[in-house]
C-alpha positions in Angstrom: 140.3 83.7 99.8 142.2 85.8 102.3 140.8 85.6 105.8 141.2 89.4 106.2 138.6 89.9 103.5 136.3 87.0 103.8 134.6 85.1 106.6 132.2 82.8 105.0 133.0 79.3 106.3 130.3 79.3 108.8 132.6 79.7 111.8 133.7 82.9 113.5 137.3 83.8 112.7 139.8 85.9 114.4 141.7 87.1 111.3 139.6 90.2 110.9 139.4 93.0 113.4 135.6 93.5 112.9 134.6 89.8 112.9 131.1 89.1 114.2 130.2 85.7 115.8 127.0 84.0 114.9 125.2 85.3 118.0 126.5 88.8 117.5 125.5 88.7 113.8 121.9 87.8 114.8 121.7 90.5 117.4 123.4 93.1 115.2 121.0 92.3 112.3 118.0 92.6 114.6 119.3 95.9 116.1 120.1 97.4 112.7 116.6 96.5 111.4 114.8 98.0 114.5 116.9 101.1 114.5 116.4 101.6 110.8 112.7 101.2 111.1 112.4 103.7 114.0 114.7 106.2 112.3 113.1 106.1 108.9 109.5 106.2 110.3 110.4 109.0 112.7 111.9 110.9 109.8 108.8 110.4 107.7 106.6 111.6 110.5 108.7 114.7 110.9 108.8 115.4 107.1 105.0 114.8 106.9 104.4 117.7 109.3 106.7 120.1 107.4 105.5 122.5 104.7 108.3 122.1 102.2 107.5 123.2 98.6 106.6 120.6 96.0 109.5 118.9 94.3 108.1 119.7 90.8 107.7 123.5 91.4 110.7 124.4 93.5 114.4 123.6 93.9 114.3 123.8 97.7 113.5 120.2 98.3 116.3 119.1 95.9 118.8 121.2 97.8 117.8 119.7 101.2 118.0 116.2 99.7 121.5 116.8 98.5 122.6 118.4 101.7 121.3 115.4 103.7 123.0 113.0 101.4 126.3 114.8 101.7 126.1 114.8 105.5 125.4 111.1 105.5 128.3 110.2 103.2 130.8 112.6 104.8 130.0 111.1 108.3 130.6 107.6 106.9 133.7 108.6 105.1 135.3 110.4 108.0 134.6 107.6 110.5 135.8 105.0 107.9 139.1 106.7 107.5 139.5 107.1 111.2 138.6 103.4 111.7 141.0 102.2 109.0 143.9 104.4 110.2 143.7 103.2 113.8 146.7 101.3 115.1 145.8 101.3 118.7 142.6 100.2 120.6 139.7 102.5 119.8 138.0 104.4 122.6 134.6 103.0 123.4 132.6 106.1 122.5 134.0 106.1 119.0 133.3 102.4 118.5 129.7 103.0 119.5 129.4 106.1 117.3 131.0 104.4 114.3 128.7 101.3 114.6 125.7 103.5 115.0 126.5 105.7 112.0 127.5 102.8 109.8 124.4 100.8 110.6 122.0 103.7 110.1 123.7 105.3 107.1 121.9 103.1 104.4 118.5 103.9 106.0 119.5 107.6 106.1 120.3 107.5 102.4 116.8 106.2 101.7 115.4 109.1 103.7 117.5 111.8 102.0 117.0 110.6 98.5 113.4 109.4 98.6 111.6 110.6 101.7 112.7 114.3 101.5 111.7 114.7 97.8 108.3 113.1 98.6 107.8 115.0 101.9 105.0 117.2 100.6 102.9 114.6 98.9 100.9 111.6 100.3 101.6 109.5 97.2 104.7 107.4 96.5 106.9 107.4 93.4 104.9 107.5 90.1 101.8 108.5 92.0 98.8 106.5 90.8 100.1 105.8 87.3 99.7 102.4 85.6 101.4 99.7 87.7 101.3 101.8 90.9 97.5 101.8 90.7 97.4 98.0 91.2 100.0 98.0 93.9 98.1 100.8 95.7 94.9 98.8 95.3 96.6 95.8 97.0 97.7 97.9 100.0 94.2 99.4 100.3 92.8 95.9 100.4 95.3 94.7 103.0 94.6 97.6 105.3 91.0 96.3 105.7 91.8 92.7 106.4 94.5 90.3 107.7 93.2 87.5 105.5 94.7 86.3 102.3 92.6 88.2 99.8 93.0 89.2 96.2 93.4 92.9 95.6 90.4 93.1 93.3 88.1 90.0 93.2 85.7 89.2 96.0 86.3 86.0 98.0 89.4 85.0 96.2 93.0 84.3 97.5 95.7 86.5 96.0 98.0 85.4 93.2 100.2 88.4 93.5 102.7 87.8 96.4 101.2 89.1 99.6 104.1 89.4 102.0 105.1 93.1 101.6 101.5 94.2 101.2 100.2 92.4 104.2 102.9 93.9 106.4 102.1 97.3 104.9 98.5 96.9 105.8 99.5 96.3 109.4 101.5 99.5 109.4 98.5 101.3 108.1 96.5 99.9 111.0 99.1 101.1 113.5 99.4 104.6 112.0 95.6 104.9 111.5 95.8 105.9 107.8 94.2 104.4 104.7 96.0 101.7 102.8 96.8 103.9 99.8 98.4 106.5 102.0 100.7 104.0 103.7 102.4 103.2 100.4 105.0 106.0 100.9 106.0 105.4 104.5 106.0 101.6 104.2 108.1 101.8 101.1 110.6 104.1 102.8 110.6 102.0 106.0 111.0 98.6 104.4 113.7 99.8 102.0 115.5 101.4 105.0 115.3 98.1 107.0 116.6 96.0 104.1 119.4 98.4 103.4 120.6 98.7 107.0 120.6 95.0 107.9 123.0 94.5 105.0 125.8 96.1 107.1 126.0 93.5 109.9 125.4 90.7 107.4 128.2 91.8 105.2 130.4 92.5 108.2 130.0 88.8 109.2 131.1 87.9 105.7 134.0 90.3 105.1 135.2 90.9 108.7 135.4 94.6 107.9 132.9 97.1 109.1 133.9 99.8 106.5 133.7 97.3 103.6 130.3 96.2 104.9 129.0 99.7 105.1 130.4 100.5 101.6 128.7 97.5 100.0 125.4 98.4 101.8 125.5 102.0 100.6 126.4 101.1 97.0 123.6 98.5 97.0 121.1 101.0 98.4 122.0 103.7 95.9 121.7 101.3 92.9 118.4 100.0 94.2 117.0 103.5 94.7 117.8 104.2 91.0 116.7 100.9 89.4 113.9 99.6 91.7 112.6 102.3 94.0 109.2 102.4 92.3 108.8 98.7 93.1 110.1 98.5 96.7 109.2 94.9 97.4 111.3 93.8 94.5 114.2 96.1 95.5 114.2 94.6 99.0 114.8 91.1 97.6 117.4 92.3 95.0 119.5 93.9 97.8 120.1 90.6 99.4 120.9 88.5 96.2 124.8 89.1 96.1 125.0 88.3 99.8 123.1 85.1 99.4 125.4 83.8 96.7 128.5 84.7 98.7 127.3 82.5 101.6 125.7 79.8 99.4 128.8 77.8 98.9 129.2 77.7 102.6 125.7 76.4 103.0 126.1 73.7 100.3 129.5 72.8 101.9 127.8 71.8 105.2 127.2 74.9 107.3 123.7 74.7 108.9 123.9 78.4 110.0 124.4 79.5 106.3 121.8 76.9 105.2 119.2 78.5 107.5 120.0 82.0 106.3 119.6 81.0 102.6 116.4 79.1 103.3 114.9 82.1 105.1 115.9 84.4 102.2 114.2 82.1 99.7 111.1 81.8 101.8 110.7 85.6 102.2 111.6 86.2 98.6 108.9 83.8 97.3 106.4 85.7 99.5 107.6 89.1 98.2 108.6 88.8 94.5 108.5 85.5 92.7 110.5 86.5 89.6 113.7 87.1 91.5 113.1 83.9 93.5 112.9 81.8 90.3 116.0 83.3 88.7 118.1 83.0 91.9 116.8 79.4 92.5 117.9 78.5 89.0 121.4 79.9 89.7 121.5 77.9 93.0 120.7 74.7 91.1 123.4 75.3 88.6 126.0 76.0 91.3 124.9 73.0 93.3 125.6 70.8 90.3 129.0 72.4 89.7 129.8 72.2 93.4 128.8 68.5 93.6 130.8 67.6 90.5 133.9 69.0 92.1 133.2 67.9 95.7 134.2 64.4 96.9 131.3 64.3 99.3 128.8 65.1 96.5 125.7 64.2 98.6 126.4 67.1 101.0 125.4 70.0 98.6 122.3 68.1 97.4 121.2 67.4 100.9 121.6 71.1 101.9 119.8 72.1 98.7 116.9 69.9 99.5 116.7 71.4 103.0 116.8 74.9 101.6 114.1 74.0 99.0 111.6 72.3 101.3 112.2 74.8 104.1 111.7 77.8 101.9 108.6 76.2 100.4 107.2 75.7 103.9 107.7 79.5 104.6 106.3 80.5 101.2 103.2 78.3 101.8 102.0 80.9 104.3 101.5 83.2 101.4 100.9 80.9 98.5 99.0 78.0 100.2 95.4 79.5 99.8 95.9 80.2 96.1 97.2 76.8 95.2 94.4 75.2 97.3 91.8 77.1 95.4 93.6 76.3 92.1 93.4 72.6 92.8 89.9 72.5 94.3 88.1 75.3 92.5 86.2 75.2 89.1 87.8 78.3 87.6 89.7 78.1 84.3 93.0 79.8 85.1 94.5 82.2 82.6 97.5 84.6 82.9 99.2 87.1 80.6 101.6 88.4 83.3 104.6 87.7 81.1 103.2 89.4 78.0 105.4 92.4 78.2 108.4 93.3 76.2 109.6 96.9 76.5 112.6 98.3 74.6 115.0 97.5 77.5 113.9 93.9 77.3 115.5 93.6 73.8 119.0 94.5 74.9 121.6 92.7 77.1 122.6 94.8 80.1 126.2 96.0 80.0 126.5 98.2 83.1 130.3 98.0 83.0 130.3 100.1 79.9 128.1 102.8 81.3 129.8 106.3 81.6 129.1 106.7 85.3 130.6 106.0 88.7 128.6 102.7 89.0 129.7 101.8 85.5 133.4 102.1 86.5 132.7 100.1 89.7 131.0 97.4 87.6 134.0 97.3 85.3 136.3 96.8 88.2 133.9 94.1 89.4 133.9 92.4 86.1 137.7 92.1 86.1 137.6 90.9 89.7 135.1 88.2 88.8 137.3 86.9 86.0 140.7 87.2 87.7 139.6 85.8 91.0 137.4 83.0 89.7 139.3 80.3 91.5 138.2 81.7 94.8 135.0 79.9 95.9 132.9 83.0 96.8 133.9 84.9 93.7 133.2 81.8 91.6 129.7 81.8 93.1 129.1 85.4 92.2 130.4 84.7 88.7 128.2 81.7 88.0 125.2 83.6 89.3 125.9 86.5 87.0 126.2 84.2 84.0 122.9 82.6 84.9 121.3 86.1 85.1 122.6 86.9 81.6 121.3 83.5 80.4 117.9 84.4 81.8 117.9 87.7 80.0 118.8 86.0 76.7 116.2 83.2 77.2 113.6 85.9 77.7 114.3 87.2 74.3 114.2 83.8 72.7 111.0 83.0 74.6 109.2 85.5 72.4 109.1 82.8 69.7 106.7 80.9 72.0 104.5 83.9 72.5 105.7 85.1 75.9 108.7 86.4 77.7 110.5 85.7 81.0 110.5 89.4 81.9 114.2 89.5 81.4 114.4 93.3 81.5 113.8 93.2 85.2 117.0 91.2 85.8 119.1 94.2 85.1 119.2 95.2 88.7 120.6 91.8 89.8 123.4 92.0 87.2 124.3 95.5 88.3 124.3 94.6 92.0 126.5 91.5 91.4 129.1 93.4 89.5 129.0 96.5 91.7 129.4 94.4 94.8 132.3 92.6 93.2 133.8 96.0 92.5 133.6 97.1 96.1 135.2 93.9 97.2 138.0 94.4 94.6 138.7 97.9 95.9 138.7 96.7 99.4 141.3 94.0 98.6 143.4 96.5 96.6 143.3 98.9 99.5 144.4 96.2 101.9 147.3 94.6 99.9 148.1 97.0 97.1 150.8 99.4 98.3 152.6 96.8 100.5 152.6 94.2 97.8 153.7 96.5 94.9 156.3 98.5 96.9 157.2 96.4 99.9 160.5 98.2 100.5 159.3 101.7 100.2 155.9 101.6 101.7 155.8 102.7 105.3 152.8 102.6 107.5 152.2 106.4 107.3 152.4 106.2 103.5 149.8 103.4 103.5 147.6 105.4 105.7 147.8 108.4 103.4 147.0 106.3 100.4 144.0 104.9 102.3 142.8 108.5 103.1 143.2 109.6 99.5 141.3 106.5 98.3 138.5 107.1 100.7 138.2 110.8 99.6 138.0 109.7 96.0 135.4 107.0 96.8 133.4 109.5 98.9 133.4 112.0 96.0 132.3 109.4 93.5 129.6 108.1 95.9 128.3 111.7 96.5 128.3 112.3 92.7 126.0 109.3 92.1 123.9 109.5 95.3 123.0 113.2 95.0 121.6 112.4 91.5 119.1 109.8 92.8 116.2 112.3 93.1 117.0 113.6 89.6 117.0 110.1 88.2 113.6 109.6 89.8 112.4 113.0 88.8 109.5 111.9 86.5 108.2 109.5 89.1 108.4 112.1 91.8 106.6 114.6 89.6 103.8 112.1 89.1 103.5 111.8 92.9 102.9 115.6 93.1 100.7 116.0 90.0 98.3 113.0 90.5 95.1 113.5 92.5 95.3 111.6 95.8 92.6 109.7 97.7 91.4 112.9 99.4 90.8 114.6 96.0 93.9 116.9 96.3 97.1 117.5 94.3 100.2 118.0 96.3 101.5 120.7 94.0 98.4 122.7 94.7 97.2 122.8 91.1 93.6 122.0 90.2 92.9 118.3 90.6 91.6 116.2 87.8 88.4 114.2 87.7 89.7 112.1 90.6 88.6 114.9 92.9 85.1 113.4 92.5 86.1 110.0 94.0 85.3 111.1 97.5 81.8 112.1 96.6 81.3 108.9 94.6 82.4 106.8 97.6 80.0 108.8 99.8 77.2 108.3 97.3 77.6 104.5 97.2 78.0 104.1 101.0 75.0 106.5 101.5 72.8 103.8 99.9 74.1 101.2 102.5 76.8 99.5 100.5 79.9 98.8 102.6 83.1 99.0 100.5 84.6 95.7 101.6 81.4 93.9 100.6 80.5 95.8 97.4 81.4 94.9 93.8 81.9 97.7 91.4 82.2 97.5 87.6 84.3 100.4 86.5 87.4 101.3 84.4 88.4 103.9 86.9 91.3 102.0 88.4 92.4 104.8 90.8 89.0 104.7 92.4 89.5 101.1 93.4 93.1 102.0 94.5 91.9 104.5 97.0 88.8 102.8 98.3 88.5 99.1 99.2 85.6 98.3 96.9 85.9 95.0 95.0 86.1 95.2 91.2 84.0 93.0 89.0 87.0 92.6 86.8 90.6 93.8 86.9 91.3 96.6 84.5 94.1 94.7 82.6 94.8 91.1 82.3 98.5 91.4 83.3 97.7 92.1 86.9 94.5 90.1 87.0 94.4 87.0 89.2 94.5 83.9 86.9 91.5 82.5 88.9 89.5 85.6 88.0 88.9 84.5 84.4 89.6 88.0 83.1 88.8 87.4 79.4 85.5 85.6 80.2 84.4 88.4 82.5 85.2 90.9 79.7 83.1 89.0 77.3 80.2 89.0 79.8 80.5 92.8 80.3 80.6 93.3 76.5 77.4 91.1 76.2 75.7 93.2 78.9 76.5 96.4 77.0 75.3 95.0 73.7 72.1 93.6 75.0 71.3 96.8 77.0 70.4 98.2 73.6 68.3 95.2 72.5 66.9 92.3 74.4 67.8 93.8 77.8 66.8 97.4 77.2 64.0 97.0 79.8 65.3 97.5 83.3 63.8 94.3 84.6 65.5 92.3 81.8 68.8 94.1 82.4 68.6 93.4 86.1 67.9 89.7 85.6 70.7 89.5 83.0 73.2 91.0 85.4 72.2 89.1 88.5 72.3 85.8 86.6 76.0 86.1 86.2 78.0 83.1 87.4 80.2 85.5 89.3 79.2 87.9 92.0 77.1 90.5 90.2 78.1 94.2 90.4 76.3 96.2 93.0 77.5 99.5 91.4 78.3 100.6 87.9 80.7 103.6 87.6 80.5 105.1 84.1 81.9 108.1 82.3 78.9 110.2 81.3 78.4 114.0 81.4 74.6 113.9 81.7 72.9 111.1 83.6 69.4 112.4 82.5 70.2 112.2 78.8 69.0 108.7 77.9 70.0 109.1 74.2 73.7 109.0 74.8 75.3 105.8 76.1 77.3 105.6 79.3 80.9 104.7 78.5 83.1 101.9 79.9 86.5 100.8 78.6 87.5 97.2 78.3 91.2 96.3 78.1 92.5 93.7 75.7 95.9 92.1 75.7 97.5 92.5 72.2 101.0 91.2 72.9 103.4 91.0 71.0 102.5 94.6 70.1 104.0 97.3 72.3 102.1 98.9 74.0 100.7 95.6 74.9 97.2 96.7 75.8 94.3 98.1 73.7 91.3 99.8 75.2 88.0 99.5 73.6 85.0 101.7 74.6 81.7 100.0 75.2 78.5 101.9 75.8 75.6 100.9 78.1 72.1 102.0 77.3 70.9 104.4 80.2 67.3 103.3 79.6 68.3 99.8 80.8 68.8 101.2 84.3 65.9 103.6 84.4 63.9 102.1 87.2 64.2 103.7 90.7 63.0 100.4 92.3 66.1 98.6 91.0 68.8 101.3 90.6 69.8 104.7 92.0 71.3 106.9 89.3 73.5 109.9 90.4 75.6 112.3 88.4 78.8 112.9 90.3 81.2 115.2 88.4 82.1 113.6 85.1 80.7 110.2 86.3 77.4 108.4 86.4 77.0 106.3 89.5 74.4 103.5 89.1 73.8 101.8 92.5 71.7 98.7 93.2 68.7 99.4 95.5 69.2 96.1 97.3 
């Protein structure tokens, strides 16, 4: 491929005006990450202290978000045109300004499209709904400890990748805020860092600063639409196209590229394992193809082994405790994490047919992947895209075996691959198009005008898509304002729901001497465990439960307690003995739904979740009722009515 567009052979070239050496790439990447972190965190701190109206009750916040997005893209567009039109050495001040704006622009896009719309709420996208409850619970746990611990179960290493959550816990410690509250700033900061470091990395690859900034901004915009609610997954997805572009260089013998790919896989496995597995499969496929067409066939396999073992060593920091417990413990692992098939999981993604700016970009990218397949880097992107499609198809076929491969989550990878190819195609067209098509009539000033017109069109298309990001996330933003937070408040100032009693429930439990990090609570109130670092006796659903937690067996035990509370264990002494004889750490607290703690005729309600895949929805909730009389002994249990809840706390 032309050296003016690509620079992926592991050596610094002089064919591009914006080429970065290896050392400069490392320093530029570090600087971009640090500046993005400082910028986004500072922006969040400023926004947190403002009094903007709620996103779901006013248009003011939307207008500010759009204005901010426009300023970011216009600044990038103007400086890009200026940069591309230069024929003489650029003044130092403009080089510094351009680098600063280009490197910070992706982080600024995160701020304008996510941070500003969420500025008046403490919660992140989707509030405390469904999956966010479990993610928030994990951050709440990590704020209290630096150890490898499960989000729910006491004295158990985590199964869910810990990397992003552990780092978020450290930010919570620095800011002095609860773990649940750090979700929003940490998501914004981490997305901003990942977005901004793409610029110097792509600059190293393409030898073009404007092209690098363009790819980073497109990648950021797509990620904020498709994966903003799951930031740790979005961070990994952002780097996938880049990894495949440099992979053939790594397999070809470059140790610099090999180290980069190895680091990516190590971090990826510690953040989001699904993408790690899919990308690893594509790497294996490409390594086989590469070796079959390479005379020195052992080189790619050697590099692949180095990448594999090196990334495993990095990932072992996160996964080591779990696998050690898996091999040495006496638990019977069970997992239903893949038992989920939404409607989007039944369709093959075809982003290149979408009637949108990104759809057009993906269509251009699809043509580019086919027409330039002979180029090594494009071939890598194409093979990876085919593997991603194969994974999505295999996920559908896997339903015959009673599970899935969560193929619907691969859509973002397919879109990013094609959109990135689209940007590269436009960059190449802009570089060689006029001169190659009309060599006799194309003068430098005509080429510059064409470049300017092209940049204006691209800027308009980018603005059209980027300004709609808050609208595309509108439902998730509304939930962040309408859900009750950990302080018992709703950000939109409407009356809070029953979650407003959580603060009093926490105070009631701790008032009896039970420290949250040492206390096990049996409850179906998932948000309560998301906001306060109590341990749950069981996870609320099996899909996020640690396989070592033996979810179904615990559910059976809870159901047995409820049943026997009306018969053989109706006496408080018998009930206490039944509970404390559990082979798991017995609950110190029961949190029931019950409107009258003194009415012993009505049972206290607790829901148990059951996996009913392949049905969709895939969870069924069954109400179980405990006999209040089984706890009616002040020497064994404290019974308190707190709002709509009955809190039963062990006396010792």
